[in-house]
C-alpha positions as CSV (number, residue, x, y, z in Angstrom):
1,M,158.8,94.7,104.4
2,F,157.5,92.6,107.2
3,K,154.8,90.2,108.3
4,P,152.4,90.7,111.2
5,H,153.6,88.8,114.3
6,T,152.2,88.7,117.7
7,D,154.3,86.1,119.5
8,K,157.6,87.9,120.2
9,E,156.5,91.5,120.1
10,E,153.5,91.2,122.5
11,E,153.9,93.0,125.8
12,V,151.0,93.6,128.1
13,S,151.1,97.3,128.7
14,E,148.1,97.7,131.0
15,A,144.9,96.1,132.0
16,E,141.5,97.7,131.8
17,D,138.3,95.9,133.1
18,N,140.4,92.7,133.5
19,I,141.3,92.9,129.8
20,D,145.0,93.1,128.9
21,Y,146.1,95.7,126.3
22,V,149.1,94.7,124.1
23,S,151.7,97.2,123.2
24,V,152.4,97.7,119.5
25,K,156.2,97.8,118.9
26,R,156.4,97.7,115.1
27,L,154.3,99.4,112.4
28,P,154.6,99.6,108.6
29,S,155.0,103.4,109.0
30,N,157.9,102.9,111.4
31,F,156.1,105.5,113.6
32,L,157.3,108.3,111.3
33,A,153.9,110.0,111.1
34,Y,153.5,110.2,114.9
35,P,154.8,112.0,118.0
36,D,158.0,110.6,119.3
37,D,156.5,109.5,122.6
38,V,153.3,107.9,121.1
39,K,152.1,104.7,122.7
40,I,149.8,102.4,120.8
41,S,148.1,99.3,122.2
42,Y,145.2,97.0,121.4
43,K,143.1,94.4,123.2
44,T,142.0,91.0,121.8
45,Y,138.4,90.5,120.8
46,R,135.9,89.1,123.2
47,W,133.0,86.9,122.4
48,G,130.5,89.7,122.7
49,D,132.5,91.8,120.2
50,V,132.6,89.1,117.6
51,K,128.9,88.2,118.0
52,R,127.9,91.8,117.7
53,V,129.9,92.5,114.5
54,S,128.8,89.1,113.1
55,S,125.1,89.6,113.6
56,T,125.1,93.2,112.4
57,K,125.7,94.6,108.9
58,Y,128.7,96.8,109.3
59,E,129.9,98.8,106.4
60,E,133.4,100.2,106.3
61,K,132.4,103.6,107.8
62,T,130.8,101.9,110.8
63,L,133.2,98.9,111.0
64,I,136.3,101.2,111.4
65,P,134.9,103.0,114.5
66,F,133.9,99.7,115.9
67,I,137.5,98.3,115.5
68,S,138.8,101.6,117.0
69,L,137.1,100.8,120.3
70,G,139.8,98.1,121.0
71,I,142.8,100.4,120.2
72,K,144.3,103.0,122.4
73,V,146.8,105.8,121.5
74,S,148.4,108.4,123.8
75,S,151.0,111.1,123.6
76,I,152.1,113.5,126.3
77,A,153.8,115.7,123.7
78,E,150.7,115.9,121.5
79,P,147.7,115.0,123.8
80,E,145.3,115.8,120.9
81,F,146.7,112.9,118.9
82,Q,143.9,110.4,118.3
83,I,143.2,106.9,116.8
84,N,141.9,108.6,113.6
85,D,145.4,110.2,113.2
86,L,146.9,106.8,112.6
87,T,147.8,106.1,109.0
88,L,145.2,103.9,107.3
89,S,147.8,101.2,106.6
90,D,148.9,101.1,110.2
91,F,145.3,100.9,111.3
92,L,144.8,97.9,109.0
93,Y,148.0,96.3,110.4
94,I,146.8,96.7,114.0
95,G,143.4,95.3,113.1
96,L,145.1,92.3,111.6
97,L,147.2,91.9,114.8
98,R,144.0,91.9,116.9
99,K,142.7,89.0,114.7
100,L,145.9,87.1,115.0
101,S,146.1,87.6,118.8
102,T,142.5,86.4,119.2
103,F,142.1,83.6,116.7
104,G,145.7,82.5,115.9
105,T,146.8,81.8,112.3
106,E,143.5,81.3,110.7
107,K,143.3,81.2,106.9
108,F,141.3,83.2,104.4
109,R,140.4,82.1,100.9
110,L,141.5,84.1,97.9
111,S,139.7,83.5,94.6
112,T,140.8,85.1,91.3
113,A,141.0,84.4,87.6
114,C,144.3,83.9,85.8
115,V,145.1,87.0,83.6
116,K,146.7,84.7,81.0
117,C,144.3,81.8,80.5
118,D,141.3,83.0,82.6
119,S,141.3,79.8,84.7
120,E,140.0,80.0,88.3
121,I,142.6,80.2,91.0
122,T,141.7,79.5,94.7
123,K,144.4,79.8,97.4
124,E,144.2,79.6,101.2
125,I,146.5,82.0,102.9
126,P,147.2,82.3,106.7
127,W,146.7,85.8,107.9
128,N,150.2,85.9,109.3
129,K,151.7,85.2,105.9
130,L,150.5,88.6,104.5
131,E,153.4,91.0,104.0
132,F,153.3,94.8,104.5
133,D,155.5,97.3,102.8
134,E,157.0,99.9,105.0
135,L,158.1,103.5,104.9
136,E,161.8,103.8,104.2
137,M,162.4,107.6,104.4
138,K,164.0,109.1,107.5
139,K,161.3,111.6,108.2
140,L,158.0,113.1,106.9
141,P,156.5,114.9,105.1
142,V,157.6,114.3,101.6
143,M,158.0,117.6,99.8
144,L,157.4,118.5,96.1
145,T,158.3,121.7,94.3
146,L,155.7,122.2,91.5
147,T,156.6,123.5,88.1
148,N,155.3,126.9,89.1
149,G,157.6,127.0,92.1
150,A,155.0,126.3,94.8
151,L,155.9,123.8,97.6
152,L,153.6,121.0,98.5
153,K,154.1,118.7,101.5
154,F,152.5,115.2,101.8
155,N,151.9,112.8,104.6
156,P,150.4,109.3,104.4
157,L,146.6,109.0,104.2
158,T,145.1,108.7,107.7
159,V,142.0,106.9,109.1
160,K,140.4,110.4,109.4
161,H,141.0,111.1,105.7
162,Y,139.7,107.7,104.7
163,L,136.5,108.1,106.7
164,E,136.0,111.5,104.9
165,L,136.5,109.8,101.6
166,L,133.9,107.2,102.5
167,E,131.4,109.9,103.5
168,E,132.0,111.6,100.1
169,E,131.7,108.2,98.3
170,A,135.2,108.9,96.9
171,E,137.2,106.1,98.6
172,N,138.6,105.0,95.1
173,D,139.4,108.6,94.0
174,E,143.2,108.7,94.1
175,I,143.3,112.4,93.4
176,K,141.1,113.3,96.3
177,A,143.1,110.9,98.5
178,M,146.4,112.6,97.7
179,F,144.8,116.0,98.2
180,K,143.7,115.0,101.7
181,S,147.2,113.9,102.3
182,L,148.5,117.4,101.8
183,V,150.0,119.2,104.9
184,G,148.3,122.6,104.9
185,K,145.7,122.4,102.2
186,S,145.4,126.2,102.2
187,V,148.4,126.3,99.8
188,I,146.3,125.0,96.9
189,S,142.6,124.5,96.2
190,Y,141.3,121.1,95.2
191,E,140.3,122.5,91.8
192,N,143.9,123.7,91.1
193,F,145.3,120.5,92.5
194,H,143.1,118.5,90.1
195,D,144.2,120.7,87.2
196,L,148.0,120.6,87.8
197,P,150.2,120.0,84.7
198,L,151.0,116.4,83.8
199,D,154.6,116.7,85.0
200,D,153.4,117.7,88.4
201,G,150.9,114.9,88.3
202,R,153.5,112.3,87.6
203,D,155.6,113.5,90.5
204,I,152.6,113.2,92.8
205,D,152.0,109.7,91.6
206,E,155.6,108.9,92.5
207,I,155.0,110.4,96.0
208,N,151.9,108.2,96.3
209,D,154.1,105.2,95.7
210,I,156.8,106.4,98.1
211,L,154.2,106.8,100.9
212,Y,152.6,103.4,100.3
213,H,153.1,101.1,103.3
214,G,150.2,98.7,102.9
215,L,149.8,95.1,101.9
216,E,152.0,93.6,99.3
217,D,150.5,91.8,96.3
218,I,150.1,88.0,96.7
219,I,151.6,85.7,94.0
220,C,149.1,83.1,92.9
221,E,150.4,80.5,90.5
222,C,147.8,79.3,88.0
223,P,147.3,75.5,88.3
224,K,146.6,75.2,84.5
225,C,149.2,77.4,82.8
226,E,151.6,78.0,85.8
227,Y,151.5,81.8,85.2
228,K,152.4,83.7,88.4
229,N,149.6,86.2,88.9
230,R,150.0,89.2,91.2
231,V,146.8,89.7,93.2
232,S,146.1,92.6,95.5
233,V,144.2,91.9,98.7
234,D,141.4,94.4,98.3
235,G,138.5,94.9,100.8
236,K,139.5,96.5,104.1
237,E,136.4,94.9,105.5
238,T,137.8,91.5,104.9
239,L,141.0,92.4,106.8
240,L,139.3,94.0,109.7
241,R,136.1,92.1,110.4
242,P,136.5,89.5,113.2
243,A,134.7,86.2,112.8
244,I,134.5,83.2,115.2
245,P,136.3,80.3,113.5
246,S,134.3,77.1,113.1
247,Q,135.6,74.3,115.3
248,E,134.4,71.0,116.7
249,A,133.1,71.0,120.2
250,K,135.7,69.8,122.6
251,A,134.5,67.1,125.0
252,S,136.8,68.4,127.8
253,R,135.1,71.8,127.8
254,I,131.5,71.1,126.9
255,H,129.3,68.8,129.0
256,V,125.8,67.7,128.0
257,S,123.5,65.7,130.2
258,L,121.8,62.9,128.3
């Protein structure tokens, strides 16, 4: 488990159009899902980027490609490897790094209701205090022998898979998400995957937990009853969308003739 940091791990890898790209040295996936020689970098947001996304209604399926424009991946061993082959959790992490590198430790407001007394809870959290889980196995894929003897192999959900789910309006369908995570889908049809016995389904749920390397829940203490609520940070759009922070005009930089 680790938090997104940009101070010590930043290293300018190259410059393009006078814009520095920052190398990504750590990821929640620990790079397990990628070629050994993969290189990943990102650039900070520019004013035009933020104005564009702020003045246009971007949904997730259009926001993700927009964010991708500021990320570069390359591999000599597997030149076909692309940004959409990143795991979805790694992509969210890199998107958060871009925001931190551009805007610093801005805060976001989390509002929820206490599950015990239903009181409203509001908490301001710096982006760099969010914690990501990480993959802890030595290698991928994770394999499962079904009760009928068939072997299934699973990798984490990728950006490509998630965009497909968005197109199918099935982004909240865990069964479809796990089916898309299969390595070599020809071994089983979706219908047969959906209708697997309960014992197989429980094992697949466990694999889903093993492959999780996204955001950890946030503990929000209720100001009324002091119950510690576990709140998940939903809404990938909130994590990814850049926004110009409000600030007072600085006299040293802005000059107005009166």
